[in-house]
C-alpha positions, 0 to 999 in steps of 0.5 A: 152123480146124483144126490137124492135129497128127498125120496118123496118128491111129487112127480107132477112137480118133477114134470114142471121142473123138467119142463122149465129146465128143457131149454139149457140156454134161455137166451138161445131159445129166445133168439131161436124164437125171434128167428122163427118169428122172422121166418114166419113173417117172411113166410106169411109175406111170401104167401101174400105175394102169390094170391095178390099176384094171381089176383092182379093177373086175373083182373087184367086178363078179365079186363082185357077179355071184356075190352077186346070182346066188346069190339064185335057187338059194338061193330055190329051195332054202329057199323052195319056191313050193308052200309060198308058194301054200298060205300065200297061199290060207289068208290073208284076202288071197286070200279078199278078192281072190276076193270082189273077183273075184266082184263084178267078174264078177257084179254088172255082169251083174245091173245090166246095166253095164260095168266095166273093170279090167285086173287082173281080166281074163283070170284063169286061175289060178282056175277059176270058175263063177257062176250064179243059180237060173234060169240067167239069169246064167251066168259061167264061164272054163271049158267045161262039159266042162272044168268037169266034168273039174275036178269029178272032180279037185277033191279033188286041187286046191290049193283049191276053194270052193263057195258058195250064197246064199239069196233075201236074199243071205245065205250059205246053204251053203259048202264049202271044202277049207280048212274053217274055215281059209277066211276067209269074212268076208273073202271076203264083204266083198270083194263085199258092201259094204252091205245094198243090195249083198246083194240083188244076189247073191240065189240066187247059186251059185258054185264056185272051183277053184285047180289044182295048177299055180297058180304057173305062171300070170301074173295078179292072184292069182299076183301077189298070192301073190308080193306076200304072201310076198315080205316075210317070206321073199324080202326076208329072204333078200336081206338075209341074202345082202347082209349076208354079201356085205358082210361078206366084201367088208369082210374082203377089202378090209381084207386087200388091201395099201393100197400096191396099193389107193392105186395105183388111179385110183378109190381115188385120186380118191375119197380126194382128194374132200372128205368132203362130196362123199363123203357127197353120193355116198352120199346120191345113191345111197341116197336114190333107193334108199330112196324107190324101195323105199318107193314100190314097197312102197306100190304093190306091190299095184297089179298091172299085167299089161303093165308092170314090177313089182319084186315079180315081178322079185324073186320070179321072179328074172327078167331085170329082177332081174339087169338092175337088181340087178347095177348097183345092187349093184355101185355099193353094193359099189363105194362100200363098197370105196372107203369102206373104202380111205378109212378105211385112207387116214385111218389111214396119213395121220393123222386130221387130214390124212386126215379133218378137213382132207379136208373143206370144213368142217374145212379152213375151220375150220383156216384160220380158226383159223390166221388167228386164231392168226396175228392174235393172235400178231401182236397179242401179239408185241412187237419188242424191237428197236423202241420197244414202247410202241405195241404194249404199248398195243394189247395192253392195249386188246385185253385191256380189250376181252376183259374187257369182253366177259366182263363182258357175259357174264351167267351165262356170265361165270364160264365165260368168265373161266375160259377166258380165264385158262386161255388166258393161263396156257398163253400165259405158260407157253409164253413161259417155256418159250421163255425157258428154252430160250434161257437153256439155249442161251446157257449152252451157248454160254458153255461152248463148246458150239455144237451148238444149234438154236433155233426162230426164230419165237417171238414177241418173243424171235425176235431173240434166238433168231436171234442165237444161231443166227447165232453158232453158224453164224458160229463154225462157218464161221470154224472151217471156214475156219480148218481149210481155211486151215491145211490149205492152208498145210501143203500149200503148204509141203509142195508148195513144199518138194518142187518146189523141193527136186527141181531143187535136189537135182539141181543140187547132185548134178551140181555135185559130179559136175563137181568130179571131174577125170577127167570127159571133155568129153562127160560134162561137157557133158552134166552142164552141160546138165542143170544148165542145165535144172534151174536154168531149172526152178528159176527157173520155179518161183520166178517162178510162186511170186512171180507167184501170190503177187502175183496172190492178194494183188492186188499186181499192176500191170495195163495195160488196153487194148482188144484183139481177144481172138480175135486174141490167142488165135490168136497164143497158138496160133501161139507154141505151134505147135512144142509142138503139133506135138511132141504127139499131140493134135489141136486143133479150134477154132471161132472167130468170124471177126470181132473181139471187143473186150475191155478187158484186159491183153494180157500177163496174158491171154496168160499165161492162154491159155498156162497153160490150153493148157500144162495141156492138153498135160500132162494130155490123153490122147494121140492125142485131140482138144482142142476150143476153142469161142468163145461170145459174147453182147452182154455177154461172150465165153467160151472153152470148152476140152474134152479127155479126161484121161489121169489119173483125175480123182477130185478136186473141180473147185474144188480144181484151181485152188488153189495147188500142186494138180495133176491128177496126184496123184503129181506125176510131171509137170512143172509147179509146180501153179500154172498154173491158179491163176495163170490164175484170179487173172489172169482174176478181177482183169480182172473175168472168170470161170474155171470147171471142170466134170468129167464122168468123163474129160471135163475142161471149162474155161470162161474168160469175159471181159466185152466192152469195151462192158459195162465202159464201161457199168459204169464210167459 
């Protein structure tokens, strides 16, 4: 149904009104806006997690790459390979290995047997030549020409050795570039184990030369050299680099603000893990590393020319070193970083919440202690509002049981007795402190001071504390209610005086003017018209005042009948048709075509609709739309009135239904200020509800009535 009141409505204003009306429920719009705002905050926070996490991982990876990559240049500067070769050649390890090579090469030839050990195959870093006195056995890894050439450069080599054994296998002659520093006993022990072995090497002549480019080869001897020099030099260098890197990482981690660190996913997840899980992660990383290092150290001398070995990876800093070292070091640095951030997390959240309650054991302990405390408190609590005999008996039995346990404590009985006494002392001390607080609060109340706040969960004294708090709250409510009542009385007197005095003053003034004898008939008729208008205005004010008084006090007679409330509202609009035409408003209604039956007083309900529409005519913005929608369900029917206010609505929506309260604070509009108050009273005494919502300039009033079927059910 459309009632077009003004065909000349401006299109631009129509668009503005439609825009203001676009949201049927401003409260829902506000809630949706809050929900969207929270969603946006979460989205922005989630978007922060991703870059911070990626930056953290990138930072740790770069730091790891620099730390691991610094090993090779530092090794080259501080640990020259030439020094490693010289140190190895002077060791008994080299002499013994050289002896083992001699046994592997020479003994099978004498005994006509075949041995196979891949470690001694293809040895190129040692030039050797072995022969007996009749040249029946001649073993060499160089040709004669090469060997003769090496003989010319023997003094320029890193090492050379010439030995000769007699017919009994005893060492007869030895010449070495190391002189006495060569461990000949270790050399002989490498291939002569028993006296029976000695005859095998009778008349043996052997020569060994280590060239200057020894470190460039890849065989058992170079491997043994790397393994020999690895632990005292290279491992210490790795540990030094690791210690310096970890120290720098700790400093950098502590220097980064925790506000940034906590916004990374890995830190957030690690902080939320139980302490036991954190320790398990550390063990999962550390245990295989320690075992792997131990196993590698145990079998590092087992040279495998075809496979991977950690000794060569560390010494040569080859691809395997970076392939294994970077991931392992990255995980180590990551765990260190996360652990430091967790320490900062404990600092900011507190030791109790961040550390103790962050562990399964701590959480279970707190839970058990809480339950024990709750159980003990329940046992020891006496409800003074009930018969205490049973509870006192339980407490005494419990106390007797505890004393019996103390008696069975034997040598610990004295300690248990002291602990129990301390516990009782603290319990009764707390009880006395609580009684002092209650006494102080009651004294304050007795002196008129109601600003008290007592904890109510205090055991047997809880009912007293609750009563004292209720006294405070009840007194405050009574004071607030009385203050509001006095304010409303003062405003009522002021508003009634103003609204009654205005037309009464006009009546008195125009009566005095009519007393003048020189008035012409036209002026006299004009004054009489004004007197008629003002007297009717005064009559309306007095009737509204009595109507509001009776409605508020409930002293009003209602005549309930089953009526079609939709038809009643249409009738109201029909009787207001002239007023509608004289206004610039457009009434847009959305009414059901079927009947909606309610059990109401038709006269009072008509007055409700009339007052609501009159309020709209007075305060709605000119040339705007007014929307009236009807929403119904099985139990009730609601009339929703919406309009754009011409005045600034800077008041509480609840206050507008008070007596003599107007939306126009200057009281320049006609009306008693009782219209909505009377309407609200008439609605409520008919078991309905009238509510008002204000959103900016949008004024929304909802009148709800129960249907006749619901009232019949409630009456039954």
